[in-house]
C-alpha positions as CSV (number, residue, x, y, z in Angstrom):
1,M,103.3,87.5,96.2
2,K,106.5,89.1,95.4
3,R,109.6,88.7,97.0
4,N,111.7,90.7,99.4
5,T,113.9,92.3,97.9
6,W,116.5,95.1,99.8
7,Q,115.3,98.0,97.2
8,R,111.8,97.2,98.2
9,E,112.0,97.2,102.1
10,A,114.8,100.6,101.3
11,V,111.5,102.0,99.2
12,R,109.0,100.5,102.4
13,E,111.1,102.1,105.0
14,A,111.4,105.3,103.4
15,L,107.7,105.5,103.1
16,D,107.1,104.8,106.3
17,H,109.3,107.9,107.5
18,T,107.9,110.1,105.0
19,E,105.1,112.7,106.4
20,G,102.0,112.7,103.7
21,F,101.6,111.6,99.9
22,V,104.9,111.5,97.9
23,S,105.4,110.9,94.2
24,A,108.2,108.5,93.1
25,Q,110.6,111.1,91.8
26,G,110.1,113.1,95.2
27,L,110.7,109.2,97.3
28,H,113.7,108.7,95.0
29,S,115.6,111.8,95.3
30,T,115.0,111.6,98.7
31,L,116.5,107.8,99.1
32,H,119.5,109.1,96.7
33,A,119.9,111.9,99.2
34,T,120.4,109.1,101.6
35,G,123.3,107.4,99.8
36,S,121.0,104.4,98.4
37,P,121.8,103.5,95.2
38,I,118.3,102.4,94.0
39,G,116.8,103.6,90.1
40,L,113.7,105.7,89.4
41,A,112.3,102.8,87.8
42,T,112.9,100.8,90.8
43,V,111.4,103.1,92.9
44,Y,107.9,102.9,90.6
45,R,108.0,99.4,90.0
46,A,108.2,99.1,94.5
47,L,105.7,101.4,94.7
48,A,103.2,100.0,92.4
49,D,103.5,96.4,94.3
50,L,103.1,97.8,97.8
51,A,99.7,99.9,96.6
52,A,98.7,96.8,95.0
53,A,99.3,94.5,97.9
54,G,97.1,97.3,100.2
55,D,101.0,98.1,101.7
56,A,100.3,101.8,100.7
57,D,97.7,104.1,100.0
58,S,97.9,105.3,96.0
59,L,96.4,108.2,94.5
60,Q,96.1,111.1,91.8
61,S,97.2,114.3,92.5
62,P,95.0,116.9,91.0
63,E,97.8,117.1,88.7
64,G,97.5,113.6,87.7
65,E,100.5,112.6,89.3
66,S,100.7,109.1,91.3
67,L,101.1,110.0,95.1
68,Y,101.8,107.3,97.7
69,R,102.4,107.1,101.5
70,A,102.4,104.3,103.7
71,C,99.3,102.8,104.5
72,S,97.9,103.5,108.3
73,T,94.6,100.7,108.1
74,N,93.6,98.3,106.0
75,D,89.8,99.5,106.1
76,H,88.6,101.1,103.3
77,H,89.3,104.9,103.9
78,H,89.4,108.3,102.3
79,H,91.6,111.5,102.8
80,L,91.6,114.8,103.4
81,I,95.4,116.2,101.7
82,C,96.4,119.7,101.7
83,R,97.3,120.7,98.2
84,N,100.3,122.8,99.7
85,C,102.3,121.3,102.3
86,G,100.5,117.7,101.9
87,L,98.9,117.1,105.5
88,T,96.8,113.9,105.0
89,V,94.1,113.2,107.4
90,E,92.3,109.8,107.0
91,I,88.5,110.3,107.2
92,E,85.3,108.4,107.9
93,A,82.9,109.3,105.1
94,D,79.6,107.0,106.0
95,A,77.4,109.4,103.9
96,V,79.6,109.0,100.6
97,E,79.2,104.8,101.4
98,T,75.8,104.9,101.4
99,W,75.8,107.6,98.1
100,A,78.1,105.2,96.3
101,K,76.4,101.7,96.7
102,N,72.6,103.7,96.0
103,V,74.2,105.5,93.0
104,A,75.4,102.3,91.7
105,A,72.5,99.9,92.7
106,Q,69.9,102.4,90.9
107,N,72.0,102.1,87.8
108,G,72.1,98.3,88.1
109,F,75.6,98.0,88.9
110,T,77.1,95.8,91.5
111,Q,80.7,95.0,93.4
112,A,81.2,99.0,93.0
113,A,83.6,100.4,94.6
114,H,85.4,104.1,94.5
115,V,88.0,106.1,96.0
116,V,87.2,109.6,97.2
117,D,90.2,112.1,98.0
118,V,89.2,115.3,99.2
119,F,91.9,118.1,98.4
120,G,92.3,121.4,99.9
121,L,94.3,123.9,101.7
122,C,95.0,122.7,105.9
123,A,94.6,125.2,108.4
124,A,98.3,126.2,108.4
125,C,98.2,127.2,104.7
126,T,95.0,128.9,104.7
127,L,96.5,131.2,107.5
128,A,100.2,131.6,105.7
129,S,98.0,132.4,102.6
130,A,95.9,134.5,104.0
131,A,99.2,136.4,105.4
132,A,100.5,136.2,102.4
133,A,97.9,138.2,100.0
134,E,97.7,141.0,102.8
135,P,98.7,144.2,101.4
136,A,102.1,145.5,103.0
137,P,101.6,148.5,105.3
138,T,102.2,151.7,103.7
139,P,104.4,154.0,105.8
140,A,102.7,157.1,107.2
141,S,103.2,160.4,105.6
């Protein structure tokens, strides 16, 4: 068990007040904006420790960057994540659970684990994207 330091608690508190997933660099910027002297390497370490302890969700973005958010449940779960704004919805995925167990068993695997997160655009970002794509009205002649 890692000892709690003021730096780790500051990272945990900042993560608790962040909506959606955030990168270590993003959280570091937030901390510095509030006057915190915590270094980037410390933020990376604290986030990794929180994720390992189950106190934070961790995933890789489609670009390969590690993202974190405060974990709202210790139960196994999946996420819908907006690629644009980061809105995150925890979802139940019973069909995925069944499929993963079956595929593992069919291939002789035991103690299989999986991570499934679905990335897309939330309703608000879809509307904003559609509005931005509409051609500008042309003046009447």
